[in-house]
LUMVEX-481429 format. One line per 8 residues: number of its first residue (from 1); for each residue x, y, z of N, C-alpha, C. Coordinates in pm, whole numbers, plus 50000, padded with zeros to 5 digits. Example, Ala and Ser with C-alpha at 12.3 -4.5 7.8 and 13.67 -1.06 7.14 Angstrom:
2
1 = 51319,49431,50780,51230,49550,50780,51320,49670,50780; 51285,49775,50708,51367,49894,50714,51290,50003,50787
***
This chain:
81
1 = 48306,95164,71200,48427,95069,71132,48497,95001,71250; 48527,94891,71241,48601,94834,71347,48736,94814,71357; 48833,94877,71433,48939,94902,71423,49030,94768,71493; 48987,94691,71547,49024,94567,71607,49146,94515,71533; 49278,94498,71603,49394,94476,71577,49374,94308,71596; 49429,94206,71493,49465,94066,71557,49578,94039,71536; 49644,93968,71643,49781,93929,71651,49760,93800,71638; 49862,93720,71544,49880,93598,71545,50007,93551,71600
9 = 50007,93426,71651,50153,93393,71720,50130,93259,71742; 50267,93180,71749,50289,93037,71772,50288,93014,71925; 50230,92903,71995,50241,92873,72125,50375,92834,72109; 50399,92851,72247,50542,92757,72285,50500,92634,72334; 50615,92541,72241,50594,92373,72263,50540,92321,72389; 50596,92388,72476,50537,92315,72612,50379,92351,72648; 50325,92453,72563,50189,92441,72591,50082,92394,72501; 50153,92284,72437,50112,92160,72321,50099,92053,72414
17 = 49998,91983,72432,50005,91823,72450,49887,91772,72417; 49942,91669,72306,49836,91592,72280,49819,91475,72319; 49721,91369,72281,49690,91253,72400,49648,91155,72262; 49583,91017,72315,49535,90934,72246,49613,90924,72134; 49544,90880,72022,49605,90812,71898,49738,90929,71829; 49718,91036,71865,49826,91108,71772,49942,91086,71863; 49938,91137,71991,50052,91113,72078,50120,90963,72060; 50035,90877,72081,50092,90742,72045,50191,90694,71885
25 = 50106,90783,71804,50160,90787,71684,50310,90832,71688; 50299,90959,71725,50405,91074,71741,50532,90991,71801; 50481,90896,71943,50566,90846,72007,50632,90691,71926; 50553,90644,71842,50601,90498,71775,50677,90558,71640; 50688,90681,71584,50762,90717,71488,50924,90757,71583; 50903,90823,71688,51028,90871,71735,51105,90717,71789; 51026,90646,71866,51096,90507,71892,51129,90416,71795; 51026,90402,71725,51024,90299,71601,51137,90354,71491
33 = 51150,90486,71438,51190,90507,71333,51314,90594,71347; 51276,90693,71418,51404,90826,71408,51493,90777,71511; 51504,90705,71650,51595,90668,71704,51681,90563,71636; 51640,90490,71527,51711,90356,71525,51775,90412,71381; 51782,90521,71312,51856,90557,71194,51971,90588,71249; 52101,90558,71195,52219,90582,71193,52212,90724,71111; 52217,90846,71233,52237,90947,71165,52367,90999,71082; 52469,90939,71149,52626,90983,71091,52614,90930,70974
41 = 52579,90789,70950,52577,90732,70831,52471,90772,70713; 52421,90826,70752,52283,90886,70656,52356,91036,70622; 52406,91118,70731,52478,91246,70702,52579,91215,70584; 52669,91095,70616,52793,91097,70524,52742,91050,70378; 52620,90960,70374,52562,90922,70241,52491,91044,70182; 52454,91145,70208,52395,91282,70153,52513,91371,70121; 52640,91378,70202,52724,91445,70197,52834,91403,70058; 52820,91285,70053,52912,91218,69934,52841,91184,69817
49 = 52721,91226,69828,52641,91194,69667,52718,91274,69557; 52738,91189,69437,52815,91277,69310,52692,91385,69247; 52561,91301,69256,52425,91390,69216,52351,91410,69318; 52365,91520,69376,52307,91535,69524,52144,91630,69487; 52095,91586,69385,51967,91674,69331,51887,91624,69458; 51811,91723,69526,51739,91691,69593,51762,91610,69743; 51872,91587,69755,51949,91502,69862,51911,91630,69989; 51942,91741,69969,51972,91823,70075,51823,91877,70098
57 = 51710,91854,70035,51609,91883,70092,51547,91764,70173; 51549,91639,70114,51514,91506,70197,51588,91530,70361; 51733,91568,70364,51804,91588,70473,51747,91699,70563; 51698,91807,70502,51651,91900,70558,51507,91855,70653; 51443,91798,70562,51289,91745,70622,51314,91657,70720; 51412,91567,70712,51422,91458,70846,51469,91554,70966; 51564,91630,70953,51625,91712,71053,51520,91789,71128; 51432,91827,71024,51331,91946,71099,51227,91850,71159
65 = 51175,91754,71120,51091,91662,71158,51118,91607,71292; 51279,91575,71301,51319,91524,71420,51353,91619,71510; 51376,91735,71508,51403,91868,71601,51256,91887,71656; 51153,91910,71581,51029,91927,71614,50987,91810,71698; 50993,91704,71669,50936,91570,71762,51000,91560,71877; 51146,91597,71867,51222,91600,72039,51202,91713,72105; 51175,91826,72060,51088,91961,72140,50945,91900,72205; 50848,91830,72096,50735,91761,72159,50769,91683,72290
73 = 50829,91595,72241,50848,91481,72363,50948,91487,72451; 51053,91577,72428,51162,91602,72528,51238,91492,72550; 51249,91421,72465,51348,91272,72418,51488,91319,72454; 51525,91302,72561,51715,91345,72579,51764,91218,72471; 51746,91125,72434,51801,91005,72324,51810,91075,72202; 51682,91118,72163,51659,91177,72030,51744,91301,72002; 51751,91371,72141,51812,91510,72122,51964,91475,72083; 52007,91372,72151,52161,91332,72137,52220,91296,71990
81 = 52098,91247,71942,52101,91187,71782,52123,91308,71715
***
């Protein structure tokens, strides 16, 4: 009987470095989309919706993606947004 214990854990973001097409697409999204969104206006839009069905889900997905891409790229302008 094998009593080996497997432990799974996430790598720190600083250990993950992508290159080529994947890295280019990530930076395209950061520079071409996320940095051009008026986050305050978008937050106000969702904050003031009368029928906010699923609005928080969209907002949360956008913020999660922005945070993950900010951590990956280290982009200070995106962090400020």
